[in-house]
py3Dmol code that shows the C-alpha trace and the ligand (Angstrom):
import py3Dmol

protein = """\
ATOM      1  CA  MET A   1     107.627 121.890  84.922  1.00  0.00           C
ATOM      2  CA  GLN A   2     108.913 121.128  81.659  1.00  0.00           C
ATOM      3  CA  THR A   3     108.467 117.483  80.360  1.00  0.00           C
ATOM      4  CA  ILE A   4     110.755 116.065  77.809  1.00  0.00           C
ATOM      5  CA  ARG A   5     111.216 112.442  76.255  1.00  0.00           C
ATOM      6  CA  ASP A   6     113.658 113.068  73.365  1.00  0.00           C
ATOM      7  CA  MET A   7     117.084 112.786  74.425  1.00  0.00           C
ATOM      8  CA  ALA A   8     117.868 115.147  71.765  1.00  0.00           C
ATOM      9  CA  ASP A   9     116.042 117.962  73.472  1.00  0.00           C
ATOM     10  CA  LEU A  10     117.942 117.690  76.784  1.00  0.00           C
ATOM     11  CA  PRO A  11     121.014 119.762  75.916  1.00  0.00           C
ATOM     12  CA  ALA A  12     118.934 122.960  75.173  1.00  0.00           C
ATOM     13  CA  VAL A  13     116.445 122.328  78.111  1.00  0.00           C
ATOM     14  CA  LEU A  14     119.416 121.950  80.494  1.00  0.00           C
ATOM     15  CA  ARG A  15     121.139 125.154  79.168  1.00  0.00           C
ATOM     16  CA  ALA A  16     117.787 127.045  79.798  1.00  0.00           C
ATOM     17  CA  VAL A  17     117.283 125.348  83.355  1.00  0.00           C
ATOM     18  CA  ARG A  18     120.689 126.245  84.367  1.00  0.00           C
ATOM     19  CA  GLY A  19     120.547 129.805  83.092  1.00  0.00           C
ATOM     20  CA  GLY A  20     122.573 132.280  85.164  1.00  0.00           C
ATOM     21  CA  GLY A  21     124.598 129.562  86.776  1.00  0.00           C
ATOM     22  CA  ALA A  22     121.846 127.441  88.577  1.00  0.00           C
ATOM     23  CA  THR A  23     122.832 124.417  90.205  1.00  0.00           C
ATOM     24  CA  LEU A  24     120.805 121.197  89.309  1.00  0.00           C
ATOM     25  CA  ALA A  25     119.859 118.177  91.422  1.00  0.00           C
ATOM     26  CA  LEU A  26     118.758 115.004  89.689  1.00  0.00           C
ATOM     27  CA  VAL A  27     116.253 112.415  91.092  1.00  0.00           C
ATOM     28  CA  PRO A  28     116.368 109.280  89.177  1.00  0.00           C
ATOM     29  CA  THR A  29     113.092 107.091  89.546  1.00  0.00           C
ATOM     30  CA  MET A  30     111.311 104.222  87.924  1.00  0.00           C
ATOM     31  CA  GLY A  31     107.864 106.021  88.413  1.00  0.00           C
ATOM     32  CA  ALA A  32     105.294 104.721  90.394  1.00  0.00           C
ATOM     33  CA  LEU A  33     106.118 107.451  92.795  1.00  0.00           C
ATOM     34  CA  HIS A  34     105.189 107.615  96.628  1.00  0.00           C
ATOM     35  CA  ALA A  35     106.002 109.730  99.508  1.00  0.00           C
ATOM     36  CA  GLY A  36     109.693 108.203  99.719  1.00  0.00           C
ATOM     37  CA  HIS A  37     110.223 109.825  95.888  1.00  0.00           C
ATOM     38  CA  MET A  38     108.928 113.000  97.086  1.00  0.00           C
ATOM     39  CA  ALA A  39     111.401 113.051 100.283  1.00  0.00           C
ATOM     40  CA  LEU A  40     114.184 112.827  97.295  1.00  0.00           C
ATOM     41  CA  VAL A  41     112.470 115.733  95.752  1.00  0.00           C
ATOM     42  CA  ALA A  42     112.312 117.920  98.929  1.00  0.00           C
ATOM     43  CA  GLU A  43     115.882 117.135  99.699  1.00  0.00           C
ATOM     44  CA  ALA A  44     116.811 117.835  96.030  1.00  0.00           C
ATOM     45  CA  ARG A  45     115.179 121.455  96.411  1.00  0.00           C
ATOM     46  CA  ALA A  46     117.004 121.879  99.563  1.00  0.00           C
ATOM     47  CA  ARG A  47     120.388 121.207  97.964  1.00  0.00           C
ATOM     48  CA  ALA A  48     120.255 122.824  94.608  1.00  0.00           C
ATOM     49  CA  ASP A  49     118.547 125.746  92.606  1.00  0.00           C
ATOM     50  CA  LYS A  50     116.809 123.593  90.141  1.00  0.00           C
ATOM     51  CA  VAL A  51     115.347 119.953  90.349  1.00  0.00           C
ATOM     52  CA  ALA A  52     115.295 117.468  87.395  1.00  0.00           C
ATOM     53  CA  ALA A  53     113.726 113.967  87.859  1.00  0.00           C
ATOM     54  CA  THR A  54     113.970 110.944  85.505  1.00  0.00           C
ATOM     55  CA  ILE A  55     111.139 108.232  85.072  1.00  0.00           C
ATOM     56  CA  PHE A  56     112.445 105.024  83.321  1.00  0.00           C
ATOM     57  CA  VAL A  57     111.500 101.560  83.977  1.00  0.00           C
ATOM     58  CA  ASN A  58     114.975 100.337  83.214  1.00  0.00           C
ATOM     59  CA  PRO A  59     114.862  96.792  81.451  1.00  0.00           C
ATOM     60  CA  LEU A  60     118.562  96.077  82.039  1.00  0.00           C
ATOM     61  CA  GLN A  61     118.142  95.894  85.946  1.00  0.00           C
ATOM     62  CA  PHE A  62     115.252  93.354  85.597  1.00  0.00           C
ATOM     63  CA  GLY A  63     116.215  89.488  85.554  1.00  0.00           C
ATOM     64  CA  ALA A  64     114.261  86.750  83.673  1.00  0.00           C
ATOM     65  CA  GLY A  65     111.190  85.993  85.358  1.00  0.00           C
ATOM     66  CA  GLU A  66     111.267  89.401  87.570  1.00  0.00           C
ATOM     67  CA  ASP A  67     108.408  91.817  87.496  1.00  0.00           C
ATOM     68  CA  LEU A  68     109.454  94.191  84.516  1.00  0.00           C
ATOM     69  CA  GLY A  69     106.039  93.410  82.712  1.00  0.00           C
ATOM     70  CA  ARG A  70     103.874  94.168  85.824  1.00  0.00           C
ATOM     71  CA  TYR A  71     105.965  96.906  87.137  1.00  0.00           C
ATOM     72  CA  PRO A  72     103.313  99.820  88.002  1.00  0.00           C
ATOM     73  CA  ARG A  73     103.204 102.392  85.451  1.00  0.00           C
ATOM     74  CA  GLN A  74     101.458 105.763  86.220  1.00  0.00           C
ATOM     75  CA  GLU A  75     102.931 108.433  84.119  1.00  0.00           C
ATOM     76  CA  ALA A  76     100.290 111.153  84.453  1.00  0.00           C
ATOM     77  CA  GLU A  77      99.866 110.736  88.095  1.00  0.00           C
ATOM     78  CA  ASP A  78     103.685 110.785  88.705  1.00  0.00           C
ATOM     79  CA  ALA A  79     104.144 113.978  86.443  1.00  0.00           C
ATOM     80  CA  ALA A  80     101.430 115.648  88.560  1.00  0.00           C
ATOM     81  CA  MET A  81     103.135 114.633  91.827  1.00  0.00           C
ATOM     82  CA  LEU A  82     106.684 115.872  90.642  1.00  0.00           C
ATOM     83  CA  GLU A  83     105.241 119.213  89.509  1.00  0.00           C
ATOM     84  CA  ALA A  84     103.413 119.750  92.766  1.00  0.00           C
ATOM     85  CA  ALA A  85     106.681 118.966  94.753  1.00  0.00           C
ATOM     86  CA  GLY A  86     108.389 121.815  92.767  1.00  0.00           C
ATOM     87  CA  CYS A  87     110.363 119.756  90.185  1.00  0.00           C
ATOM     88  CA  ASP A  88     111.474 121.868  87.300  1.00  0.00           C
ATOM     89  CA  LEU A  89     111.977 119.413  84.607  1.00  0.00           C
ATOM     90  CA  LEU A  90     110.967 115.645  83.880  1.00  0.00           C
ATOM     91  CA  TRP A  91     112.746 113.528  81.310  1.00  0.00           C
ATOM     92  CA  LEU A  92     111.142 110.511  80.388  1.00  0.00           C
ATOM     93  CA  PRO A  93     113.776 108.669  78.210  1.00  0.00           C
ATOM     94  CA  THR A  94     112.840 105.884  75.755  1.00  0.00           C
ATOM     95  CA  PRO A  95     114.420 102.685  75.755  1.00  0.00           C
ATOM     96  CA  GLY A  96     115.468 102.870  72.238  1.00  0.00           C
ATOM     97  CA  GLN A  97     117.599 106.042  72.992  1.00  0.00           C
ATOM     98  CA  LEU A  98     119.186 104.913  76.206  1.00  0.00           C
ATOM     99  CA  TYR A  99     119.965 101.641  74.676  1.00  0.00           C
ATOM    100  CA  PRO A 100     120.544 101.928  70.854  1.00  0.00           C
ATOM    101  CA  HIS A 101     120.571  99.097  68.448  1.00  0.00           C
ATOM    102  CA  GLY A 102     123.837  97.255  69.109  1.00  0.00           C
ATOM    103  CA  PHE A 103     124.269  98.492  72.642  1.00  0.00           C
ATOM    104  CA  ALA A 104     127.008  96.446  74.216  1.00  0.00           C
ATOM    105  CA  THR A 105     128.563  98.539  77.018  1.00  0.00           C
ATOM    106  CA  THR A 106     127.660  97.959  80.655  1.00  0.00           C
ATOM    107  CA  VAL A 107     129.340  99.168  83.958  1.00  0.00           C
ATOM    108  CA  SER A 108     129.769  96.538  86.464  1.00  0.00           C
ATOM    109  CA  VAL A 109     130.908  97.391  90.222  1.00  0.00           C
ATOM    110  CA  ALA A 110     133.037  94.650  91.686  1.00  0.00           C
ATOM    111  CA  GLY A 111     133.018  94.005  95.351  1.00  0.00           C
ATOM    112  CA  VAL A 112     130.159  96.021  96.753  1.00  0.00           C
ATOM    113  CA  SER A 113     127.804  94.483  94.024  1.00  0.00           C
ATOM    114  CA  GLU A 114     128.573  91.110  94.584  1.00  0.00           C
ATOM    115  CA  ARG A 115     126.705  89.960  97.783  1.00  0.00           C
ATOM    116  CA  TRP A 116     123.199  89.993  98.881  1.00  0.00           C
ATOM    117  CA  ASP A 117     120.887  91.549  96.138  1.00  0.00           C
ATOM    118  CA  GLY A 118     123.797  91.035  93.822  1.00  0.00           C
ATOM    119  CA  ALA A 119     123.912  87.314  94.579  1.00  0.00           C
ATOM    120  CA  ALA A 120     119.982  87.037  94.559  1.00  0.00           C
ATOM    121  CA  ARG A 121     119.498  88.976  91.318  1.00  0.00           C
ATOM    122  CA  PRO A 122     122.446  88.386  88.982  1.00  0.00           C
ATOM    123  CA  GLY A 123     122.998  91.326  86.645  1.00  0.00           C
ATOM    124  CA  HIS A 124     120.627  93.706  88.587  1.00  0.00           C
ATOM    125  CA  PHE A 125     123.438  96.071  89.928  1.00  0.00           C
ATOM    126  CA  ALA A 126     125.230  95.957  86.537  1.00  0.00           C
ATOM    127  CA  GLY A 127     121.748  97.327  85.065  1.00  0.00           C
ATOM    128  CA  VAL A 128     121.493  99.822  87.788  1.00  0.00           C
ATOM    129  CA  ALA A 129     124.973 101.190  87.330  1.00  0.00           C
ATOM    130  CA  THR A 130     124.797 101.418  83.609  1.00  0.00           C
ATOM    131  CA  VAL A 131     121.572 103.335  83.586  1.00  0.00           C
ATOM    132  CA  VAL A 132     122.627 105.561  86.316  1.00  0.00           C
ATOM    133  CA  ALA A 133     125.924 106.313  84.720  1.00  0.00           C
ATOM    134  CA  LYS A 134     124.054 107.014  81.444  1.00  0.00           C
ATOM    135  CA  LEU A 135     121.529 109.361  83.261  1.00  0.00           C
ATOM    136  CA  LEU A 136     124.401 111.192  85.122  1.00  0.00           C
ATOM    137  CA  LEU A 137     126.334 111.656  82.021  1.00  0.00           C
ATOM    138  CA  ALA A 138     123.344 113.064  80.126  1.00  0.00           C
ATOM    139  CA  VAL A 139     122.096 115.313  82.787  1.00  0.00           C
ATOM    140  CA  ARG A 140     125.482 116.418  84.573  1.00  0.00           C
ATOM    141  CA  PRO A 141     123.855 117.333  87.819  1.00  0.00           C
ATOM    142  CA  ASP A 142     125.597 118.782  90.685  1.00  0.00           C
ATOM    143  CA  VAL A 143     124.052 116.610  92.959  1.00  0.00           C
ATOM    144  CA  ALA A 144     122.034 113.339  92.711  1.00  0.00           C
ATOM    145  CA  LEU A 145     119.605 111.757  95.247  1.00  0.00           C
ATOM    146  CA  PHE A 146     118.941 108.032  95.920  1.00  0.00           C
ATOM    147  CA  GLY A 147     116.802 106.464  98.743  1.00  0.00           C
ATOM    148  CA  GLU A 148     118.558 104.512 101.503  1.00  0.00           C
ATOM    149  CA  LYS A 149     115.945 102.046 101.243  1.00  0.00           C
ATOM    150  CA  ASP A 150     118.004 100.553  98.384  1.00  0.00           C
ATOM    151  CA  PHE A 151     120.905 100.626 100.525  1.00  0.00           C
ATOM    152  CA  GLN A 152     123.105  98.441  98.522  1.00  0.00           C
ATOM    153  CA  GLN A 153     122.234 100.116  95.377  1.00  0.00           C
ATOM    154  CA  LEU A 154     123.306 103.585  96.970  1.00  0.00           C
ATOM    155  CA  ALA A 155     126.790 102.012  97.982  1.00  0.00           C
ATOM    156  CA  VAL A 156     127.138 100.596  94.347  1.00  0.00           C
ATOM    157  CA  ILE A 157     126.364 104.185  93.061  1.00  0.00           C
ATOM    158  CA  ARG A 158     128.859 105.786  95.429  1.00  0.00           C
ATOM    159  CA  ARG A 159     131.381 103.468  94.486  1.00  0.00           C
ATOM    160  CA  MET A 160     130.835 103.849  90.628  1.00  0.00           C
ATOM    161  CA  VAL A 161     130.596 107.607  90.661  1.00  0.00           C
ATOM    162  CA  ALA A 162     133.919 107.809  92.688  1.00  0.00           C
ATOM    163  CA  ASP A 163     135.659 105.300  90.439  1.00  0.00           C
ATOM    164  CA  LEU A 164     134.470 106.784  87.048  1.00  0.00           C
ATOM    165  CA  GLY A 165     134.797 110.531  88.439  1.00  0.00           C
ATOM    166  CA  LEU A 166     131.408 111.045  87.207  1.00  0.00           C
ATOM    167  CA  GLY A 167     131.140 114.136  89.384  1.00  0.00           C
ATOM    168  CA  PRO A 168     127.913 114.712  91.209  1.00  0.00           C
ATOM    169  CA  GLU A 169     127.683 114.513  94.845  1.00  0.00           C
ATOM    170  CA  ILE A 170     125.642 111.385  95.906  1.00  0.00           C
ATOM    171  CA  VAL A 171     123.235 111.816  98.761  1.00  0.00           C
ATOM    172  CA  GLY A 172     121.181 109.279 100.394  1.00  0.00           C
ATOM    173  CA  VAL A 173     117.949 110.037 101.862  1.00  0.00           C
ATOM    174  CA  PRO A 174     116.501 108.091 104.684  1.00  0.00           C
ATOM    175  CA  THR A 175     113.807 105.469 104.116  1.00  0.00           C
ATOM    176  CA  VAL A 176     110.181 106.884 104.547  1.00  0.00           C
ATOM    177  CA  ARG A 177     107.794 104.439 106.177  1.00  0.00           C
ATOM    178  CA  ASP A 178     103.977 104.128 106.596  1.00  0.00           C
ATOM    179  CA  VAL A 179     102.812 104.717 110.121  1.00  0.00           C
ATOM    180  CA  ASP A 180     102.913 101.191 110.832  1.00  0.00           C
ATOM    181  CA  GLY A 181     106.689 100.974 109.926  1.00  0.00           C
ATOM    182  CA  LEU A 182     106.516  99.283 106.508  1.00  0.00           C
ATOM    183  CA  ALA A 183     109.125 100.811 104.225  1.00  0.00           C
ATOM    184  CA  LEU A 184     107.310 102.690 101.294  1.00  0.00           C
ATOM    185  CA  SER A 185     108.112 100.744  97.853  1.00  0.00           C
ATOM    186  CA  SER A 186     106.424 100.938  94.504  1.00  0.00           C
ATOM    187  CA  ARG A 187     106.131  97.050  94.898  1.00  0.00           C
ATOM    188  CA  ASN A 188     103.992  97.355  97.877  1.00  0.00           C
ATOM    189  CA  ILE A 189     100.839  97.504  95.788  1.00  0.00           C
ATOM    190  CA  TYR A 190     101.424  93.791  94.876  1.00  0.00           C
ATOM    191  CA  LEU A 191     100.767  92.863  98.552  1.00  0.00           C
ATOM    192  CA  THR A 192      97.275  91.561  99.517  1.00  0.00           C
ATOM    193  CA  ALA A 193      95.959  93.248 102.670  1.00  0.00           C
ATOM    194  CA  GLU A 194      96.611  90.087 104.497  1.00  0.00           C
ATOM    195  CA  GLU A 195     100.181  89.837 103.228  1.00  0.00           C
ATOM    196  CA  ARG A 196     100.728  93.589 103.923  1.00  0.00           C
ATOM    197  CA  HIS A 197      99.901  93.104 107.534  1.00  0.00           C
ATOM    198  CA  ARG A 198     102.043  89.979 107.820  1.00  0.00           C
ATOM    199  CA  ALA A 199     105.009  91.782 106.088  1.00  0.00           C
ATOM    200  CA  LEU A 200     105.210  94.100 109.078  1.00  0.00           C
ATOM    201  CA  ALA A 201     107.279  91.469 110.570  1.00  0.00           C
ATOM    202  CA  LEU A 202     110.072  92.534 108.364  1.00  0.00           C
ATOM    203  CA  PRO A 203     110.597  96.134 109.917  1.00  0.00           C
ATOM    204  CA  ARG A 204     109.828  94.828 113.217  1.00  0.00           C
ATOM    205  CA  GLY A 205     112.445  92.024 113.025  1.00  0.00           C
ATOM    206  CA  LEU A 206     115.095  94.452 112.086  1.00  0.00           C
ATOM    207  CA  GLN A 207     114.206  96.910 114.902  1.00  0.00           C
ATOM    208  CA  ASP A 208     114.117  94.162 117.417  1.00  0.00           C
ATOM    209  CA  SER A 209     117.381  92.667 116.225  1.00  0.00           C
ATOM    210  CA  ALA A 210     119.050  96.177 116.154  1.00  0.00           C
ATOM    211  CA  GLU A 211     118.179  96.708 119.629  1.00  0.00           C
ATOM    212  CA  ALA A 212     119.312  93.140 120.599  1.00  0.00           C
ATOM    213  CA  ILE A 213     122.701  93.794 118.965  1.00  0.00           C
ATOM    214  CA  ARG A 214     123.011  97.173 120.720  1.00  0.00           C
ATOM    215  CA  ALA A 215     122.126  95.337 124.038  1.00  0.00           C
ATOM    216  CA  GLY A 216     125.268  93.096 123.369  1.00  0.00           C
ATOM    217  CA  GLN A 217     123.397  89.913 122.343  1.00  0.00           C
ATOM    218  CA  HIS A 218     125.384  87.578 120.107  1.00  0.00           C
ATOM    219  CA  VAL A 219     124.890  88.800 116.242  1.00  0.00           C
ATOM    220  CA  ALA A 220     124.452  85.058 114.783  1.00  0.00           C
ATOM    221  CA  THR A 221     121.972  84.202 117.411  1.00  0.00           C
ATOM    222  CA  VAL A 222     120.007  87.436 116.850  1.00  0.00           C
ATOM    223  CA  LEU A 223     119.705  86.825 113.104  1.00  0.00           C
ATOM    224  CA  ASP A 224     118.832  83.315 113.603  1.00  0.00           C
ATOM    225  CA  GLN A 225     115.737  84.452 115.854  1.00  0.00           C
ATOM    226  CA  ALA A 226     114.864  86.981 113.346  1.00  0.00           C
ATOM    227  CA  GLU A 227     114.816  84.644 110.323  1.00  0.00           C
ATOM    228  CA  LEU A 228     112.612  82.438 112.489  1.00  0.00           C
ATOM    229  CA  ALA A 229     110.211  85.213 113.268  1.00  0.00           C
ATOM    230  CA  LEU A 230     110.151  86.103 109.615  1.00  0.00           C
ATOM    231  CA  ARG A 231     109.340  82.477 108.596  1.00  0.00           C
ATOM    232  CA  ASP A 232     106.674  82.288 111.246  1.00  0.00           C
ATOM    233  CA  ALA A 233     104.986  85.482 109.914  1.00  0.00           C
ATOM    234  CA  GLY A 234     104.755  83.947 106.515  1.00  0.00           C
ATOM    235  CA  PHE A 235     107.863  84.934 104.500  1.00  0.00           C
ATOM    236  CA  GLU A 236     108.516  81.839 102.355  1.00  0.00           C
ATOM    237  CA  ARG A 237     111.900  82.899 100.910  1.00  0.00           C
ATOM    238  CA  ILE A 238     114.556  84.766 102.775  1.00  0.00           C
ATOM    239  CA  ASP A 239     117.318  85.897 100.488  1.00  0.00           C
ATOM    240  CA  TYR A 240     119.387  87.601 103.287  1.00  0.00           C
ATOM    241  CA  LEU A 241     119.268  88.932 106.623  1.00  0.00           C
ATOM    242  CA  ALA A 242     122.724  90.248 107.830  1.00  0.00           C
ATOM    243  CA  LEU A 243     124.671  92.758 109.706  1.00  0.00           C
ATOM    244  CA  VAL A 244     126.988  94.623 107.459  1.00  0.00           C
ATOM    245  CA  ASP A 245     129.419  97.285 107.344  1.00  0.00           C
ATOM    246  CA  ALA A 246     127.726 100.327 106.062  1.00  0.00           C
ATOM    247  CA  ALA A 247     130.244 101.252 103.384  1.00  0.00           C
ATOM    248  CA  THR A 248     131.351  98.111 102.087  1.00  0.00           C
ATOM    249  CA  LEU A 249     128.376  95.842 102.728  1.00  0.00           C
ATOM    250  CA  GLU A 250     130.655  93.226 103.926  1.00  0.00           C
ATOM    251  CA  PRO A 251     128.960  90.900 106.598  1.00  0.00           C
ATOM    252  CA  LEU A 252     129.771  91.401 110.218  1.00  0.00           C
ATOM    253  CA  ASN A 253     129.743  88.753 113.123  1.00  0.00           C
ATOM    254  CA  ALA A 254     130.225  91.277 115.765  1.00  0.00           C
ATOM    255  CA  PRO A 255     129.519  94.931 116.115  1.00  0.00           C
ATOM    256  CA  ALA A 256     132.150  97.332 114.492  1.00  0.00           C
ATOM    257  CA  GLY A 257     132.063 100.929 113.115  1.00  0.00           C
ATOM    258  CA  GLU A 258     129.134 102.045 111.140  1.00  0.00           C
ATOM    259  CA  MET A 259     126.649  99.294 110.690  1.00  0.00           C
ATOM    260  CA  ARG A 260     123.490  98.477 108.816  1.00  0.00           C
ATOM    261  CA  LEU A 261     120.983  95.555 109.272  1.00  0.00           C
ATOM    262  CA  ILE A 262     119.804  94.503 105.778  1.00  0.00           C
ATOM    263  CA  ALA A 263     117.104  92.035 104.487  1.00  0.00           C
ATOM    264  CA  ALA A 264     115.492  90.841 101.605  1.00  0.00           C
ATOM    265  CA  ALA A 265     112.542  88.389 101.773  1.00  0.00           C
ATOM    266  CA  THR A 266     109.524  87.246  99.783  1.00  0.00           C
ATOM    267  CA  ILE A 267     106.002  87.089 101.123  1.00  0.00           C
ATOM    268  CA  GLY A 268     103.247  85.734  98.554  1.00  0.00           C
ATOM    269  CA  THR A 269     104.759  86.669  95.247  1.00  0.00           C
ATOM    270  CA  THR A 270     106.394  90.269  96.566  1.00  0.00           C
ATOM    271  CA  ARG A 271     109.926  90.348  97.381  1.00  0.00           C
ATOM    272  CA  LEU A 272     110.679  93.195  99.836  1.00  0.00           C
ATOM    273  CA  ILE A 273     113.916  94.832 100.893  1.00  0.00           C
ATOM    274  CA  ASP A 274     114.472  96.780 103.835  1.00  0.00           C
ATOM    275  CA  ASN A 275     117.575  98.027 106.255  1.00  0.00           C
ATOM    276  CA  ILE A 276     118.056 100.079 109.308  1.00  0.00           C
ATOM    277  CA  PRO A 277     121.171 101.694 110.916  1.00  0.00           C
ATOM    278  CA  VAL A 278     122.437  99.778 114.044  1.00  0.00           C
TER     279      VAL A 278
END
"""
ligand_1 = """\
10
PAF
O 115.918 102.957 92.741
C 115.494 102.948 91.586
O 114.325 103.579 91.339
C 116.064 102.601 90.227
O 116.949 101.505 90.740
C 117.080 103.717 89.715
C 118.175 104.285 90.637
C 116.259 104.649 89.268
C 117.745 103.251 88.494
O 116.910 102.613 87.545
"""
view = py3Dmol.view(width=600, height=400)
view.addModel(protein, "pdb")
view.setStyle({"model": 0}, {"cartoon": {"style": "trace"}})
view.addModel(ligand_1, "xyz")
view.setStyle({"model": 1}, {"stick": {}})
view.zoomTo()
view.show()
């Protein structure tokens, strides 16, 4: 695996990687890699001849008072995992090169960005859309892969890529969970053992709610009960718990078409998000 930092090296390295007409998949990450990221790399390998990954803790997608400073950084370990997973190229952009002095242009995606995490974390999706646009323009992959765990992020990226004609196919990869059901996340390391145990109420609540909705129970009642269960388990703040249209992320008060149950809630100091198909 070739590793580069300087953006100026990227064109020549990409020419070499794509030599002979090889197709290229991109896996953008913020590092602190786990089995969920490795599932992205595995899917990338199945879909393209060569795989590039990026690690960049993007300051633009963190709000004031969020965890930018304490976000886990473990570059050497991440690089070893990517290499072992068969990644061909790792690019570690520098903030100064992605956001040069005087940087003033951002990408904001109306509609699908606005509710849920968009409301709870103002500016977050503009930060995500901007950095993903920049990475896609710099690497020009044939396909780019993102986890379904960040379901709204995936919808925002799909919308942006379609609207701006950025080119690559966007592939969502199903969430990877621990054996007990907790969705893997780089932020799970913030949880104490006790919080981690109580946090299982989140995937369980989503699962139970999906079953109740499938069984024909009233959506609002099911969501109210799930919210109570989360509070009982110790989630102090629930940003949202909703049944939404899987493409537009608009809320649904009755089952219709392709649906997703989505939730964001905080236990201790850790904000967790999760979602499941219904
Ligand atoms: O999902 C993430 O890790 C980040 O939001 C992404 C897509 C790499 C953009 O910084």
